[in-house]
Every structure is written in C-alpha cells, then in structure tokens.
C-alpha positions as CSV (number, residue, x, y, z in Angstrom):
1,M,87.0,115.5,157.7
2,S,83.4,115.2,156.1
3,H,82.7,114.8,152.5
4,N,79.5,115.4,150.0
5,S,78.0,112.4,149.5
6,S,77.4,113.3,145.4
7,M,81.3,114.2,145.5
8,S,82.3,110.3,146.8
9,Q,80.1,109.2,144.3
10,T,81.8,111.0,141.6
11,F,85.6,110.6,142.9
12,P,87.5,109.8,141.3
13,P,86.6,111.4,137.8
14,P,85.9,109.1,135.2
15,D,88.9,110.5,132.7
16,Y,91.2,110.2,135.6
17,I,93.4,107.7,136.4
18,A,95.4,106.3,139.6
19,V,99.2,107.4,139.5
20,E,102.2,106.3,141.6
21,S,102.4,108.2,145.3
22,A,105.5,109.4,146.9
23,V,103.4,109.1,150.0
24,S,102.3,106.2,151.6
25,G,98.2,106.3,152.5
26,I,98.2,109.4,149.5
27,E,95.9,108.4,146.4
28,I,96.8,110.9,143.7
29,F,94.9,111.3,140.3
30,K,95.4,112.6,137.1
31,P,93.6,113.4,133.6
32,A,93.9,110.3,131.3
33,P,95.8,110.9,127.9
34,P,93.4,111.1,125.1
35,T,93.0,108.1,123.1
36,A,93.4,108.6,119.2
37,P,90.3,106.7,117.6
38,H,91.5,103.8,115.9
39,R,91.0,103.8,112.0
40,E,87.9,101.2,111.2
41,V,89.4,98.0,110.2
42,V,88.4,97.4,106.1
43,T,88.3,94.8,103.7
44,F,89.5,94.5,100.3
45,K,86.7,93.3,98.1
46,C,85.7,95.4,94.6
47,P,82.2,97.3,94.7
48,G,81.6,95.9,90.9
49,C,81.7,92.3,91.4
50,G,83.0,91.2,95.0
51,A,86.4,89.6,94.1
52,N,89.6,90.6,96.1
53,T,91.6,93.5,95.2
54,A,95.0,94.0,95.4
55,Y,97.4,96.7,95.4
56,S,99.2,97.2,91.9
57,I,102.8,99.1,91.6
58,T,102.2,99.7,88.1
59,E,98.3,101.5,88.2
60,R,99.2,102.8,91.6
61,G,95.9,101.8,93.5
62,L,93.7,99.0,94.2
63,V,93.2,96.9,91.2
64,C,90.8,94.3,90.3
65,T,91.6,91.6,88.3
66,Y,88.5,90.2,87.2
67,C,86.8,93.4,85.6
68,G,89.2,95.8,85.8
69,Y,88.1,98.4,88.4
70,H,90.6,100.9,90.2
71,Q,90.9,103.0,93.1
72,A,93.7,105.1,94.0
73,P,95.0,106.0,97.4
74,R,93.1,108.5,99.2
75,H,96.2,110.5,99.7
76,G,98.9,111.5,98.0
77,P,102.6,111.4,98.4
78,V,104.1,114.1,101.4
79,G,107.7,113.2,100.6
80,E,110.3,114.1,103.3
81,E,108.3,117.0,105.0
82,A,106.3,114.3,106.9
83,A,105.1,115.2,110.0
84,G,106.9,113.7,113.0
85,F,105.9,112.6,116.5
86,E,107.7,114.2,119.5
87,F,109.6,111.8,121.6
88,T,107.7,112.1,124.9
89,V,105.4,109.4,126.4
90,D,102.3,110.5,126.0
91,V,102.6,110.9,122.8
92,V,103.7,107.4,122.0
93,A,100.6,106.3,124.1
94,R,98.3,108.5,122.0
95,A,99.9,107.1,118.4
96,S,97.4,104.6,116.5
97,H,97.7,101.2,116.8
98,G,96.8,98.2,114.3
99,W,97.4,97.8,110.7
100,G,93.6,99.0,110.1
101,V,93.0,96.0,108.5
102,A,92.3,92.5,109.3
103,R,95.3,90.3,108.8
104,K,97.0,86.9,109.2
105,E,100.1,86.1,111.3
106,L,102.5,83.2,110.4
107,V,105.1,82.9,113.4
108,C,107.9,80.7,111.7
109,Q,108.9,77.9,114.0
110,N,112.3,77.7,112.3
111,C,114.1,81.4,112.6
112,G,111.2,83.1,115.0
113,A,110.3,85.5,112.6
114,H,106.6,87.0,113.0
115,T,104.8,88.4,109.6
116,T,101.3,89.6,108.6
117,L,99.7,88.7,105.5
118,P,96.3,89.2,103.8
119,A,93.5,88.0,105.8
120,Q,92.8,85.6,102.1
121,S,96.1,84.6,101.5
122,L,97.0,81.0,101.3
123,S,100.5,81.6,102.4
124,H,102.1,79.2,104.4
125,T,106.1,79.8,103.5
126,C,108.6,82.2,106.0
127,P,109.9,84.8,104.0
128,F,113.4,85.3,105.9
129,C,114.4,81.4,105.8
130,A,112.0,79.7,103.6
131,S,110.6,77.6,106.2
132,N,107.1,75.7,105.8
133,R,107.5,75.1,109.7
134,V,105.1,77.8,110.7
135,V,102.1,78.5,113.0
136,Q,99.5,80.7,111.3
137,R,97.1,82.9,114.1
138,Q,95.4,86.3,114.0
139,A,97.3,89.4,113.6
140,P,97.4,91.2,116.8
141,Q,96.4,95.0,117.0
142,D,98.4,96.2,119.8
143,E,101.8,97.6,118.0
144,L,102.4,101.1,116.6
145,R,100.5,101.7,113.4
146,P,102.9,102.7,111.0
147,R,102.3,106.4,109.9
148,F,103.8,106.6,106.7
149,L,104.7,104.3,103.6
150,L,107.1,103.9,100.7
151,P,105.3,102.4,97.8
152,F,106.8,99.5,96.0
153,Q,108.2,101.2,92.6
154,V,110.1,97.8,91.2
155,E,107.6,95.2,89.8
156,A,107.8,91.4,90.6
157,E,108.2,90.4,87.3
158,A,112.0,92.1,87.4
159,V,113.3,91.0,90.6
160,R,113.9,87.5,89.1
161,G,116.1,88.7,86.6
162,I,118.1,90.8,89.0
163,A,118.7,88.3,90.9
164,R,119.9,85.8,88.5
165,G,122.2,88.4,86.9
166,W,123.8,88.8,90.4
167,L,123.6,85.3,91.1
168,G,126.1,85.0,88.1
169,S,128.3,87.9,88.1
170,S,131.2,86.4,89.9
171,W,133.4,83.7,88.2
172,M,134.1,82.5,92.0
173,M,130.8,80.8,92.3
174,P,129.7,77.7,91.5
175,A,128.7,77.0,88.5
176,G,124.7,77.0,87.4
177,L,124.3,79.1,90.8
178,H,122.0,81.5,88.9
179,Q,119.5,79.0,88.2
180,A,118.9,79.0,92.2
181,A,116.7,82.8,90.9
182,S,114.6,80.7,89.2
183,R,114.1,78.0,92.1
184,A,113.8,80.7,94.8
185,D,110.5,82.4,95.5
186,F,110.3,85.8,96.0
187,I,108.2,87.7,98.2
188,A,107.0,91.6,98.2
189,I,107.5,92.3,102.0
190,Y,106.7,95.7,103.6
191,L,109.6,96.0,106.6
192,P,109.5,98.3,109.4
193,G,111.5,101.4,109.6
194,W,112.3,104.3,112.1
195,S,113.0,108.0,110.9
196,F,114.3,110.6,113.0
197,D,114.9,114.3,113.2
198,L,117.3,116.0,115.3
199,R,119.4,118.8,115.8
200,C,122.9,117.9,117.0
201,A,125.5,120.4,118.8
202,G,128.8,119.4,119.9
203,A,131.8,121.3,122.1
204,W,135.1,119.6,121.3
205,Q,138.6,120.3,122.5
206,A,141.6,118.4,121.5
207,E,145.8,119.1,121.1
208,V,146.1,119.9,117.3
209,G,149.4,119.5,115.7
210,Y,151.3,121.0,113.3
211,K,154.8,120.2,111.3
212,N,157.7,122.8,112.3
213,R,160.4,121.2,110.4
214,D,161.0,117.5,111.3
215,K,159.0,118.2,114.8
216,I,155.1,118.4,115.8
217,K,154.2,120.9,117.6
218,W,151.4,120.6,120.0
219,R,148.6,123.2,121.4
220,W,145.2,122.9,122.8
221,Q,142.2,123.9,120.8
222,T,138.6,123.9,121.3
223,G,135.5,124.3,118.9
224,A,131.7,123.8,118.3
225,V,129.8,122.1,115.6
226,R,125.9,122.0,114.7
227,Q,124.4,120.1,112.3
228,S,120.4,119.0,111.4
229,F,119.4,115.6,110.5
230,S,116.7,115.0,109.0
231,N,114.8,111.6,108.1
232,H,117.6,109.5,109.4
233,L,116.7,105.7,108.9
234,V,117.4,103.0,111.2
235,S,116.3,99.1,110.3
236,G,112.9,98.8,112.6
237,T,113.5,94.4,111.8
238,A,116.4,92.0,113.4
239,R,115.4,89.3,110.8
240,I,117.8,90.7,107.9
241,P,122.0,91.3,108.8
242,P,122.4,94.9,109.0
243,R,125.3,94.7,106.5
244,L,123.3,93.1,103.6
245,L,120.7,96.3,104.5
246,A,123.8,98.7,104.6
247,S,124.4,97.7,100.9
248,I,120.9,99.0,99.5
249,W,119.9,101.1,102.4
250,D,119.5,104.1,99.8
251,F,115.5,105.4,99.7
252,R,114.4,108.2,98.2
253,L,112.0,109.1,101.0
254,A,110.1,111.9,98.2
255,G,108.2,109.2,97.7
256,L,106.6,108.9,101.5
257,A,103.1,108.7,101.5
258,P,101.0,108.6,104.5
259,Y,100.1,104.8,105.6
260,E,96.8,103.8,104.2
261,P,95.4,99.6,104.7
262,D,95.4,99.8,100.8
263,Y,98.8,99.7,100.4
264,L,99.1,96.3,102.4
265,A,96.3,94.6,100.2
266,G,98.2,91.5,98.5
267,F,101.7,92.3,100.4
268,Q,102.6,90.8,103.5
269,A,104.3,93.4,106.5
270,Q,106.2,92.8,109.2
271,A,105.9,94.8,112.2
272,Y,108.6,96.3,113.8
273,D,111.0,93.5,116.4
274,T,113.5,96.3,117.2
275,P,111.4,98.4,119.5
276,L,111.4,102.6,119.3
277,E,113.6,103.1,121.9
278,S,116.5,100.7,120.8
279,A,116.0,102.1,117.5
280,W,116.2,106.0,118.7
281,K,119.8,105.0,120.7
282,T,121.1,103.2,117.5
283,A,120.3,107.0,115.7
284,H,121.8,108.6,118.9
285,R,124.9,106.5,118.2
286,E,125.3,106.9,114.8
287,I,124.6,110.5,114.1
288,R,127.1,110.9,117.4
289,E,129.6,109.1,115.0
290,R,128.6,111.4,112.5
291,T,129.1,114.9,114.8
292,V,132.6,113.1,116.0
293,Q,133.9,113.2,112.0
294,A,132.4,116.6,111.4
295,A,134.1,117.8,114.9
296,R,137.7,116.1,114.1
297,A,137.7,117.3,110.4
298,Q,137.0,120.7,112.1
299,A,139.5,121.0,114.5
300,L,141.8,119.6,111.1
301,E,141.0,122.0,108.6
302,A,140.7,125.1,111.1
303,D,144.3,126.2,111.2
304,K,145.8,123.3,109.0
305,A,146.5,121.2,111.4
306,Q,148.1,117.4,110.5
307,K,147.5,115.4,113.5
308,L,145.3,115.4,116.9
309,R,145.4,114.0,120.0
310,N,143.3,113.8,123.7
311,F,140.5,114.6,121.3
312,T,137.1,114.6,123.0
313,L,133.5,116.0,122.4
314,N,130.2,116.6,124.3
315,V,127.2,116.2,122.3
316,D,123.5,117.5,123.0
317,F,120.5,116.7,121.0
318,A,117.4,118.9,120.6
319,D,113.9,118.9,118.9
320,E,113.8,115.3,118.3
321,E,111.3,113.4,116.4
322,W,110.4,110.4,115.2
323,R,108.4,108.4,112.3
324,Y,107.6,104.3,112.2
325,L,107.4,104.0,108.6
326,L,107.2,100.4,106.0
327,L,109.8,100.4,103.3
328,P,109.3,97.8,100.5
329,F,111.5,95.1,100.2
330,Y,111.6,91.5,97.8
331,L,113.1,88.7,100.1
332,A,114.0,85.2,98.9
333,A,115.8,82.2,100.9
334,Y,117.4,79.7,98.7
335,E,119.3,76.5,99.9
336,H,122.7,75.7,98.0
337,G,125.2,72.3,99.9
338,G,122.8,72.0,102.4
339,K,123.2,75.8,103.8
340,T,120.4,78.1,103.9
341,Y,121.3,81.6,101.8
342,Q,119.3,85.5,102.0
343,V,118.4,87.3,99.0
344,V,117.2,91.1,99.7
345,I,116.6,93.8,96.9
346,N,115.4,97.0,97.6
347,G,111.7,97.4,96.5
348,Q,112.2,101.2,95.1
349,S,115.4,101.0,93.5
350,G,115.9,97.6,92.8
351,G,119.5,97.5,94.8
352,I,120.3,93.6,95.7
353,A,122.2,92.2,98.0
354,G,122.5,88.9,100.0
355,Q,124.6,85.6,100.5
356,R,126.2,84.0,97.6
357,P,128.7,80.6,98.1
358,A,132.0,80.4,96.7
359,D,133.6,77.6,95.0
360,W,136.6,77.1,97.4
361,L,138.2,74.4,94.6
362,K,137.9,77.0,91.7
363,V,139.0,79.5,93.9
364,G,141.5,77.6,95.1
365,A,143.0,76.1,92.3
366,V,143.5,80.2,90.4
367,V,145.2,81.1,93.6
368,A,147.6,78.3,93.1
369,L,148.2,79.3,90.0
370,L,148.7,82.7,90.7
371,L,151.3,81.7,93.4
372,A,153.1,79.4,91.4
373,A,153.7,81.6,88.0
374,G,156.6,83.3,90.1
375,P,158.6,80.4,90.8
376,L,158.1,78.4,87.9
377,L,159.4,81.2,85.7
378,Y,162.4,81.2,88.0
379,L,162.8,77.9,87.7
380,F,163.2,78.2,84.2
381,S,165.5,80.9,84.0
382,I,168.0,79.2,86.1
383,L,167.7,75.9,84.5
384,G,166.8,76.7,80.8
385,L,168.8,80.1,80.7
386,S,172.0,79.0,82.9
387,Q,174.2,79.3,79.7
388,V,173.0,82.9,78.9
389,T,173.5,85.3,81.9
390,D,172.0,88.5,81.1
391,A,168.8,86.4,80.0
392,A,168.4,84.4,82.9
393,S,169.4,87.7,85.2
394,A,166.8,89.4,83.3
395,V,164.3,86.4,83.6
396,A,165.1,86.0,86.9
397,C,163.8,89.4,87.7
398,L,161.0,89.2,86.0
399,A,159.7,86.3,87.9
400,V,160.3,88.3,91.7
401,L,158.1,90.4,89.9
402,L,155.8,88.2,88.9
403,S,155.5,86.5,91.8
404,M,155.0,89.8,93.7
405,A,152.2,90.4,91.7
406,G,150.7,87.0,92.5
407,I,150.7,86.9,96.0
408,A,149.0,90.7,95.9
409,A,146.1,88.9,93.7
410,A,145.9,85.6,95.3
411,L,145.5,88.0,98.5
412,A,142.7,89.7,96.8
413,I,141.0,86.5,95.5
414,L,140.5,85.0,98.7
415,A,139.6,88.5,101.0
416,A,136.8,88.7,97.9
417,A,135.9,85.1,98.1
418,A,135.5,85.3,101.8
419,R,133.3,88.2,101.8
420,L,131.1,86.4,98.9
421,D,131.1,83.5,100.9
422,D,130.1,85.0,104.3
423,V,126.9,83.6,105.9
C-alpha cells in the first residue's frame, strides 16, 4: 500500500500521542489531552520599598512591615459552592501542578516529612518532630496544585495561650508541664486535605425482630436509602495521627477561597503524601459506614422493630467530584522525659489536640487512696465499733459502698490517664 510523501512527514500529527495497541504490529494514536497553563511563578516583594511581604491574618492580605503596603487577595471566598473536578484520569492529567511560587523544601532526616516554606525563610526545623536534621532543597513543582484554601483565622499570638491552658488543664499531668508551651515553637502551616462530593444509594435487606410477649418474631424486610454528601473532608497528610485530627476536624468551609500563592507568603505548607486515590478509598469507606448506619436506623424505625440480623447492604456511588485543599494548622513538638510529644491547633477554630504525658506517681497515689478508703473504713467498723452492733453494721455497709465507688473512680482515672499518655 503506497503513502503520500506529505502525509508520511506529518504522521502522527503533532498533537497526537501513541497508546497501547491490543494487536501486535499495529500502532494506535489518539489526541493528546490538553494541558492547563501553569500560572506564572511570582515573588513577594513590596512594590513600594522592595522589602519582603507576607500574608497577614489580621489584615487579610499581603502586608509589608516596613512601609505598610497592603494587597488583598484577587479573589474573594467561594465557600461550600467551590467547583469540583470529575473523577476521571483526563481531568487529573489536565489539573494544574506546582505551587505557583518558588519555595524551598525541607526533608526531615528524623521523621521523613516533606514541607515547603517561603524561598527567603531561614527555618531549618521540622514542624512535625522539631528535629533540626533536615535537608534543604528547591521544592518540586510536579505535584497537583491546590484548588482552594481556608485562610488562617487564629492569630499567632493567641496560640501559646491556648496551648498553655490545655497543657495545664488536668491534675494528672506533671507539675510545670504548661511551661512546655513557652519552650515549644508553634509553626503556622497549611496541611493538605481532599474534599469529595457524591450521591450515594444503598439497597438493604435484613431480618427484623418484633417482640411478641416474651418471644422475638423475625421477618424479612427490604428498603433503600439515598444520601448526598457535600465537602466530605479527608486528610491528605500521614504525618499527624488521625486520632489527633479527628477531635479538631471541625472546619467551616464557608470561608473557602480559591488558591493563590499570596496566601502562602510567610507560611509553611505540606504537599499531600496521601494521594487522591487513597483518599478517595477512605472517603468511600467512611461514607459507606454512614450509609450503613442510616440504613440500619431506617430498618429499625420502619415498623418499630427491636432487633436486626442478617443485615446486608449494596451501595452505589454517583456524581463524584473532588477538590484538593489546604487547611490551616499550628504545629508544635516538645520534649518531656526523653520523649517527643506533638500538639496540633486548628488554625480556623482554635481547637487543640495533642499528646500529653501522665504523672503516674501522682495518678497511682490517688488510685491507691480511692481503693484503700473503703477497706480502712470497714476495718474501723470492726475494731472501733465492735461493741456497738448497729453502728458497726451501718459503717460496714457504708464501707462496702465506698469501696465500690472507689473502684469505679479508680478505673475511670486509670482510663483517662492512659488516654492522656497515649504516645
């Protein structure tokens, strides 16, 4: 078969790429996906005096501390109506990459964390473990670019007071632990998050039990549950234990704004280390659990059933969209007793979570006192009131009640101390 020479010179066309062929010896080409233009890399210099500018939480914009120059973000908040991406390979391939601004990257040799910071920053401390064993290099620009961001609302000056009150809030901690807040260096950092929208439909069946006199009668029941989820948040970092994030994961997305490099001026940031696919699997699992709960509640409430058994649910997902976000946090790591403890503060709400050591000598002394009170009182009833039978019996009964209360209180204190000392 002959070919026109001009066609052979232009094949494949410049905007086509090769794809895998199912037939040996046959080449297949398809149009290359369009690439989204990357925004120009910007620098943060004051146009008035040339000094470095940084984002101010109070002023809600870039501020020069030398001449007072102020520049507001180009785009205002979009809130929970922020546009999402469809969950397709082409969409992910066309999404913008990089930070849109030159930044440094710190690679911690102690915990392995990768964080970025402004190009002019001199920081050499890991915000996750407070180690100074870090390698500094130019931040890569190949990761997905965040689409939206929640600006900081909590001022840096308020953070230390929040931490000091939290560290001194329990008698079970070592004396003077609140002073660790004075030694700890809190770092303002944007951490990655993934937001998902979707519709969920589930068809369930189960045996429902109805109480009939003293017996439970069972019969099969079926039903369907439909739910819509908007802005279901999943953490994009593996550097903070999920149990810490869970207690302060109360972001108000009404303040969500389109990502601009200006917001990162003067702040550290971490690119996601939990990729989109893994975060999506987590979202599916969490949403399925919530759908199971809704379906089980529906099965019990439908005919006022008392029990369920042989429950099954098939779940389908539709209209799936995702967003890559940056969320505001303050991080600190402090040492006590040869161990490193992590503290996390929500940069929007001021909620705090972290790791605190328990003073087990103090806890042990209180537990011993609670457990000994009842037996000591019982011993007094036997030895001190042996001649007064009625009084001795009354005090003995009181001693038994006090022993039971002491055991319950001691178990509660031990459980609280164990949660406090969970490192």
